[in-house]
N, C-alpha and C positions, 0 to 999 in steps of 0.2 A: 717550369715547363715540363720537367720530368715527372712531377707529381700529377699534372693533368694528363699526361700520356698514360701513366699507370692506372689512373681512375678510368680513363676511356677504355683501356684494354680489359680491365676488370669488369666494367659494365657490359662489354661485348661478350665476355666469356661467362657471365653470371648464369644465364639460362642453361648453358651446357653443364656448368658445375652443379647446379641444383638438380638437373636431371640425373647426373652421375651419382649424386648422394642418395637418390631414391625418393626424394620429395618432389612431386610435380608442382609446378608453379600454380598457385591459387588453390591447391588442395590441402585439406587439413591432414595432419598426421594421425596415426592411430591413437596416440596419447591424447591429442587435443580432442578427438571425437569422444574418447572415454571420459575425459574431464567434463565435456559438455553434457554427456548423458548423466553423469553423477550430479552435476549442478542442477539439471532439470529434475532429477528425482528428489533432491533436497528441497527445491522450491515447491514441488508437489506436496511433500510432507509438511512443510511450513504452512502452505495454503490450507491443507486439511485440518491442521491443528487450529488455525485461525477461525475456520468455519465452526469447529467444535466449541471454541470459546464464545463466539458470537451467538451460537444456538443456546448455550447455557445462560448467557446474559439475557437473551430474549425470553427464555422460559422463566427466569427470575422476575423479569419485569411483568410478564403476564400473571404470575402468581401474586405479586404485590398489587396489581390492578384488580384482580379478583377479590382479594382481601379488602381493598379499599372501597369497593362498590357499595356495600351496605352503609358504610360511614358517609359516603357521598350522598346517598338517598336521604339519610337522616338529617344531614346538614342542609340539604335542599328544602326539606319540609320545614325545618326550623327557621330558615331565612326567607320564607315566602313573602313576608312584609318587606317592602323596599325601604331601605335606609338611605337618605340623601346626605352625602358628605360635602361640605363646603369646598369649593375649589379655591386655590390660592388667589384667584382674581376677585373672589367674593369677600375676602378677608381684608379688613382695614387695619393695618399694623400701627397706625398712628394713634389709635385710641388708647 
């Protein structure tokens, strides 16, 4: 019973104690705000570097596509005659 009375007394006095310590209830401290700003800056840096990496990858893909275009045209001309390949349903494996 004494423990319960102590908890009730503490819970009644908690808002007053928090106000005396300088931290308003529900408000972030200066340190917490500073940490949040720093983490936001770090996330911004990471996002910018990820954008740079993806742009470099896209540029590489575009370069490889441009190099492959003449080869693609050459193979398209070479294979203009259609070749029919048997499907597995057409093959009789019992023979």
